[in-house]
Structure formats: structure tokens, C-alpha cells
C-alpha positions as CSV (number, residue, x, y, z in Angstrom):
1,M,0.0,0.0,0.0
2,I,1.2,3.5,-0.8
3,A,1.9,5.5,2.3
4,V,1.8,9.3,2.7
5,G,3.7,10.9,5.6
6,L,1.6,13.6,7.2
7,T,3.5,16.1,9.4
8,G,3.4,19.7,10.6
9,G,4.4,21.8,13.6
10,I,2.6,21.6,16.9
11,G,-0.9,23.1,16.7
12,S,-1.0,23.1,12.9
13,G,-4.0,20.8,12.6
14,K,-2.5,17.4,11.7
15,S,-5.2,15.4,13.6
16,T,-7.9,17.4,11.9
17,V,-6.5,16.7,8.4
18,A,-5.9,13.1,9.2
19,G,-9.5,12.8,10.4
20,R,-10.9,14.3,7.2
21,L,-8.7,12.0,5.0
22,A,-9.9,9.0,7.1
23,A,-13.5,10.0,6.5
24,L,-12.8,10.0,2.8
25,G,-11.5,6.5,3.0
26,A,-7.8,6.6,3.7
27,A,-6.2,4.3,6.3
28,V,-4.6,6.4,9.1
29,I,-1.8,5.4,11.4
30,D,-1.1,8.1,14.0
31,T,2.2,7.6,15.7
32,D,1.1,9.7,18.6
33,E,-1.8,7.3,19.2
34,V,0.6,4.4,18.8
35,A,2.9,6.0,21.4
36,R,0.0,6.5,23.8
37,H,-0.9,2.8,23.3
38,L,2.6,1.7,24.1
39,T,2.9,3.9,27.1
40,G,-0.5,3.3,28.6
41,P,-1.1,1.0,31.6
42,E,0.3,-2.4,30.6
43,G,1.7,-0.9,27.4
44,A,4.5,-2.8,25.7
45,A,7.1,-0.1,26.4
46,M,6.3,0.5,30.0
47,E,8.6,-2.1,31.6
48,A,11.6,-0.7,29.7
49,L,10.6,2.9,30.7
50,R,10.1,2.0,34.3
51,K,13.6,0.3,34.5
52,E,15.2,3.3,32.7
53,F,13.5,6.2,34.5
54,G,12.0,4.8,37.7
55,A,8.5,4.9,39.2
56,R,8.4,8.7,39.6
57,Y,7.6,9.0,35.9
58,L,4.7,6.6,36.1
59,T,1.1,7.5,36.9
60,R,-0.8,5.8,39.7
61,E,-2.4,3.6,37.0
62,G,1.0,2.4,35.7
63,A,1.1,4.6,32.5
64,L,3.8,7.0,31.5
65,D,3.4,10.4,33.2
66,R,3.5,12.3,29.9
67,D,3.7,15.7,31.6
68,A,6.6,14.8,33.9
69,M,8.4,13.1,31.0
70,R,7.9,16.0,28.7
71,T,9.4,18.3,31.3
72,L,12.4,16.0,31.8
73,A,13.0,15.6,28.0
74,F,13.1,19.3,27.3
75,E,15.3,20.1,30.3
76,D,17.7,17.1,29.8
77,P,18.8,16.2,26.3
78,E,20.5,13.1,27.6
79,A,17.3,11.9,29.1
80,R,15.5,12.7,25.9
81,G,17.9,10.5,24.0
82,R,17.3,7.6,26.4
83,L,13.6,8.0,26.0
84,E,13.8,8.1,22.2
85,A,16.0,5.0,22.2
86,I,13.2,3.1,23.8
87,L,10.2,4.6,22.2
88,H,11.2,5.3,18.6
89,P,12.0,1.7,17.6
90,A,8.8,0.4,19.4
91,I,6.6,3.0,17.7
92,R,8.1,2.3,14.3
93,A,7.6,-1.5,14.7
94,E,3.9,-1.0,15.8
95,A,3.2,1.5,13.0
96,D,4.7,-0.9,10.4
97,A,2.5,-3.7,11.7
98,R,-0.6,-1.5,11.5
99,L,0.4,-0.4,8.0
100,A,0.7,-4.0,6.9
101,R,-2.9,-4.7,8.1
102,A,-4.3,-1.4,6.7
103,S,-6.9,-1.3,3.9
104,G,-8.0,1.5,1.7
105,P,-6.8,3.3,-1.4
106,Y,-3.7,4.6,0.4
107,A,-2.4,5.0,4.0
108,V,-1.6,8.2,5.9
109,V,1.2,7.9,8.6
110,V,0.9,10.8,10.9
111,V,4.4,11.7,12.2
112,P,4.8,15.1,14.0
113,L,8.6,14.9,13.8
114,L,8.9,13.3,10.4
115,Y,11.8,15.4,9.3
116,E,13.5,15.8,12.7
117,T,13.7,12.0,13.5
118,R,13.9,10.9,9.8
119,G,12.8,7.4,10.8
120,Y,9.8,7.3,8.5
121,L,11.1,9.0,5.3
122,D,12.0,5.7,3.7
123,R,8.5,4.3,4.5
124,V,6.5,7.0,2.7
125,A,6.0,7.8,-1.0
126,R,5.1,11.5,-0.4
127,V,5.1,14.0,2.5
128,L,2.0,16.1,3.2
129,L,2.6,19.1,5.3
130,V,-0.1,20.9,7.3
131,D,0.9,24.5,7.7
132,C,-0.4,27.6,9.4
133,P,1.0,30.8,11.0
134,E,3.2,30.3,14.0
135,A,0.9,32.7,16.1
136,L,-2.0,30.3,15.3
137,Q,0.1,27.3,16.3
138,L,0.8,29.0,19.6
139,S,-2.8,30.0,20.4
140,R,-4.2,26.6,19.4
141,T,-1.7,24.7,21.5
142,M,-2.1,26.8,24.5
143,A,-5.9,26.4,24.4
144,R,-5.8,22.7,23.7
145,S,-3.1,21.6,26.0
146,H,-3.3,24.3,28.7
147,L,0.4,24.9,28.5
148,A,2.1,28.2,29.2
149,E,3.2,30.4,26.3
150,G,6.9,29.7,27.1
151,E,6.4,26.0,27.2
152,V,4.7,26.0,23.7
153,Q,7.5,28.2,22.3
154,A,10.1,25.7,23.7
155,I,8.4,22.9,21.8
156,M,8.2,24.9,18.6
157,K,11.9,25.8,18.9
158,A,12.7,22.1,19.1
159,Q,10.9,21.5,15.8
160,W,12.0,22.4,12.3
161,P,11.1,26.0,11.4
162,R,8.1,26.5,9.0
163,W,10.3,27.6,6.1
164,R,12.3,24.4,6.3
165,R,9.3,22.1,6.4
166,L,7.7,24.0,3.5
167,Q,10.9,23.6,1.5
168,M,11.0,19.9,2.0
169,A,7.3,18.9,1.7
170,D,5.9,17.3,-1.5
171,D,2.4,18.7,-0.8
172,V,1.0,21.4,1.5
173,I,-2.4,21.9,3.1
174,W,-3.0,25.5,4.4
175,N,-4.9,25.4,7.7
176,G,-5.0,29.0,8.5
177,G,-8.4,29.7,7.0
178,D,-12.0,28.6,7.3
179,P,-13.2,25.0,7.6
180,E,-14.6,24.9,4.1
181,A,-11.3,25.8,2.5
182,L,-9.6,23.0,4.5
183,E,-12.3,20.5,3.4
184,A,-11.7,21.4,-0.2
185,Q,-7.9,20.9,0.1
186,C,-8.4,17.6,1.8
187,L,-10.7,16.4,-0.9
188,H,-8.1,17.6,-3.5
189,V,-5.2,15.7,-2.0
190,H,-7.3,12.6,-1.4
191,R,-8.2,12.4,-5.1
192,R,-4.5,13.0,-6.0
193,Y,-3.3,10.2,-3.7
194,T,-6.0,7.8,-4.8
195,E,-5.0,8.3,-8.4
196,F,-1.3,8.1,-7.5
197,A,-1.8,4.8,-5.7
198,A,-3.9,3.4,-8.5
199,K,-1.0,4.0,-11.0
200,S,1.7,2.6,-8.7
201,P,2.9,-0.9,-9.3
């Protein structure tokens, strides 16, 4: 199955676009959802995470304390590296398994840090970028995640800048306007990817 990598900065609207493409018939594998599955209570990655970081980074239910780990990862690059060494291979393996089981005209693999980690570029035929102004990224993320402005800005600084993502992407959806315009763009790329997949060997 042809796979499209869907990426974008925090707050750009990746989940919204993925949901609309799914409604049109695409198979969607969201690596953030895969990560939540692996780090939930009894998740496959939890034993390794507990051994590496200790019980203080687990919730009472036995899941990864995402807020505490996010803080540690941004404050301590070495700890972030240890976290990624555990999670990234596990997430890729589960995403590959889901992709192998997927059905539909094409698959969308949602990877927020597609370019930064580079672990999925060899798995996708095209990259679809969801883009919007940085001010909108900031306000959306603050409203959704209840993070302080400085925390969101730190996350944005850790990601590639907009210009660099735009330079690298094969296709772009602009999510800085009204819902009708977004719907039309999603329909357009869905038709393109369906035709592209039909022509692929």
C-alpha cells in the first residue's frame, strides 16, 4: 500500500486533516496514538521505561506520566535521548504492523517529527505538510493543552522552522483559514493520492 507521511508543527492541525482524510476512505496510522498505546497501563514499552527512569515517571495507574516526562525531556537532552532510544523503535515497529494490516486506497502515517527524526522517510512515498502561521500554532496549542506560552514556544523551537518544512514537503495543506477551505484541500489531495496509488505498481 502507498503510504503518505503527514506532518506539521505543533498546533498546525495534523489530527484534523488526518480525520478528514480518514473520513474520505484513507487508512490512518497516527504515531502519537501508537505512542499512547505503548505507554498506557500495561503498554509494551512500560517495563523498559520503568527500568530506565523509575516509578516517579509513572502515573498511579501504571502509565507513563507524559507531563513529567515532557518536562524532563526538554530540560535534559541526555534523558530525551534515552527516552527516544526506547520509544522510537517500538513506535516504528507497531506503525509498520498497522500499516501491513491497513486497507483503503492509500495510507496516511501521521508523524509530527517526520523530518526531525527521519525514521519514516524511507517508508512514505510522499510527504503532506499541514501549515499555518506560528501565532496560530501558539494559540491553538495553549488552548488545547493548557500549556504556558513559554512551554509551547520551547516545543516549537525544538521542531524544524516553518520555512524548512515548506521547503522539503511534497504537498501542503494550508490550515490558517476557514473549515470549508480546509475541506476542499483535503478532498483535492485525497483524489490525487488515490490516483497516484492506482497508478503505482
